[in-house]
N, C-alpha and C positions, 0 to 999 in steps of 0.2 A: 558521438554520443553512444553510449552503451546500452543494449537491450535489456540490461537491469538498471538502467537509471530509472529513478520514480516517474510514473504515469500519471499526469495530471489531465484530468477530463475537465474542459472549459464549457460551460453552457451559457452562452450568451447571445441574445438575438441581436445586438448591435454590431455590425461588420467590423466597423473601425476599433472597437474596443476588444472585440474578440481577439482580433489581429495582433494588436498592440500587446495584448497581454499573453498571447501564445507566443509571440516572437521574443518577447523578454523572457519568458520562462525557459524557451529553448535554449536562450544566450547563457541561462545560468545552469545548463546541464540537464533538464528536464526533457522526458518525453511529453509532447502535448496531443491530446485528442479533442477536436473541436466540435461542438454542436450548437446549430443557431436556434432550436427550440427544445422545448422539455420532452416531447415525443422522441426526437433524434437522439437527446442525451440518455433516454431510459434505453434506446436500441443500442447505443455505443457501449454501456454499461454491462449488457449482455454479451458483447462480443470479446470485449477484455478488460479485465477488473482494474479499474483504476486505484491508484494510491492514495489519490485525494481529489475531491471534486470542488471546483470554484462555480457557484451556481447563482446566475441572476433570479433575483425574485418576480421581476415581471417579464413572463414570457408567452409567447404565442402556443396555442394547442394545449400543453399543459403546463400549469404555473410552476414556479420554482418551489413555492410551499408544498405543492401537491409532488413533485419529484422528490424533494427532500422525505416528505412522510413515506413515499414508497421505498427509497433507499433504507430508511431507517426499520421498516417493519419487515423488510426480508432478513433471513438468517444469514444469506451469503454476502450482504453488502451492508448491513448495520454498522460493522465495524470501521467502515470507509469514512475519514473526516470529509464533513462537508463544510466549506466556507461560503456564506450567504452573501450576496451583493444586491443592494438597494438603495434606491434614492430616497427611501422611507427612513427619516432620522428620528421619528418620535419613538419614546421608550416602549410604546406599547406594541409597537411594529417588531422591535428589536425582540422583546420578551416573546412575542407569537413565533418569530423565526427561531428562537433558541428552544422554546417549547416543542416546535416541529421536530426538532433532533439536530439543528445545525449546531456545528461545535465551536463556529466564528462568525460574526456579523460585521460586515463591513460597509459604510455608507459612502455613497457616491457623491461627487468625485473622490477618487481615493488616489494616493500614491502607488505606483506601481512596485516602488521598493520595499514600501510599507506592506503591501499585500504579499510580496513574494517571502518577506520575512515571516508573514504569519502561516505562508504555506510551509516553510522550513520548520517552524515551531510546532505544527500539528503533526508533520512528519516526524519529528523527534520523537514524540509521544507514541504514533502509531507505528511507525518503521524506522526505527533508530537507525538500524544498519544502513539503510539507503541514504541516510545524509552524515554518515561518518561517524556515529557515536559508536564507542567501544562497548561491545557485549560481554557479559559474563554470566555464567551459570555453573554455579559449584566451583569446580578446579578449572573449568574451560574458559579461555578468554579468546574472543574474536575480533581483530582490529580491521575494520572496514576500510580504512585509509592505506593499510600496508597489505591488506589481504592475508595477514598472518594469524594462525590459530595455534594456541599452547594448551596444553593440559598439564597441571602440575608443574607449569615451567618448561615443559619440554615442547618444541615446535612438533607440530603435527604436518603430514603431507597429505593435501586433500586436492582431488580433481576439481575442475571449476563446477560442475555440478554438486559435488559433495559440499564443497564451499557454500553454495548456495542455499541447499538445502539446510545446512546448519545454522546458517543467518537466519532463516525464515523461522525455523523452530525456536532459536534462541531469543528472538523478539517476541514469544509469546510461550514461555515454558509451560508446561502442563496442558497446554491446549491441543485437543486432538484433531488432526486433519486427516481427511478422506485422501486416497489416492488421486482422485479427480481434483480436490483442491491443491494437492501439491503440485500436480501437472499444470494448473492453471498459474500458479503463483510462481513456481520456480522454471518451468519450461516455457511457458506462455500458450495462449489459447491458439496461435496461429501455427504451433508446432504440434503435429500428429504422431504420438509415439502410444505405445500400449501401456494399461496401466502397470502390467508387470514390470515395465522399466522401472518405475518406482521403487519396487522390491529390490531390484538389482542393485541400485545407487543406494538404498538404504543399507543394505548388507555392506557395501564397499565403505560408507559412512561409520559404521559399526565397527568394523575391522580397524579403520584409521584410528578413531577414538580410543580403542582399545589396545591399540599395538605396544603400549608400554605398561600395560597392566591397567587395573581399575575396573569399576563394576560398569555394566553398559547403561549408559545414560539414556538411551532410547527405549521408549514402551510402545510394543505392538498392543493394539486394543482390538480383539478379535472382532470382524465385522463392522469397524468404524474407521480404522486406518491407524496413524502413528503419532507419538506425541514424545517431548523431550522431558523426562522427568515424570 
């Protein structure tokens, strides 16, 4: 399993369900962080930003609804897809969950295969490169399946870090990322490197993208960070 595999945060207080879901997600190539209650889920959220969260409604300490509300009101986490799990099947409960910010709502008991399909569907929207979707920006093409990048049909040579940076930018063209956000998403929170390292790799990425001519597609936003386009 690659360190760049999508990270799923599973917040579920029932040990058997938590382990079955975690086991099956890992078997499908995902990395999994597990939390047994809402408070632990919020702590894990601060340790390493997940790509998607599978969140039980009925949790001790902090309810799933409150965890979801906090996730969706924070600027650094509001874009993370949340799939709410609940034994509540009434329409009013589904509406409440979705209005709190959940991106999907799954009623217990559920099929693990269906839930994993829903995880993939949400990731295709939020992090397409992580699930093998071809990315395109202007004349730049990135194929996550083959790790090939072309510009105007010409293959580019990118180092692994430059490739991950480009994939991250291409998932959200126009969005400005700070150096700290890029370190978190591309290097990982458990890797301690200086923020100036980002500048070095941005420079290498720019050089590779412009090796065969063409305008520099990367934009430096003074005091804020970098963006593609």
